[in-house]
C-alpha angles and dihedrals in degrees: 000000000000091000089065093043092056096032089239129152116236091260092049090050091049090049093050092049093045094050099034093119092049091047090052092052090048095050101037095089089054094054091081097034126111090203102119093187092057091049093044091055089066095047104041121114105251134133088263140353100277095201091061114034143309087250093056127107117254124253091019090169090065090050092052092043090055090051090052092049091048090052092048093050092048091053094042108039090162090069116082121219088244091055091047091051089055094052115102103183094096094172092059091046090053093047093046090051089062087201115181117155 
């Protein structure tokens, strides 16, 4: 289950699923940023994602990234996960995923 994949408690997983659209809106400006610190803040191991809320799930960037990859793979079944992991044009991957929660 996703809760094991993200190391989330049941309540953290419920929170992430409930606020997925809000998370997307919060993180979208950082998708095209070269600011490592801003990106790191959403991936760091902490009890919660401090930039969002004390009730939030931790590492929310990894959660959202997984959703984008899932969407990409669903839209492009001809691409293997291995091939995707070798791709470096992240902007085109994101656009091709057409992820919108």
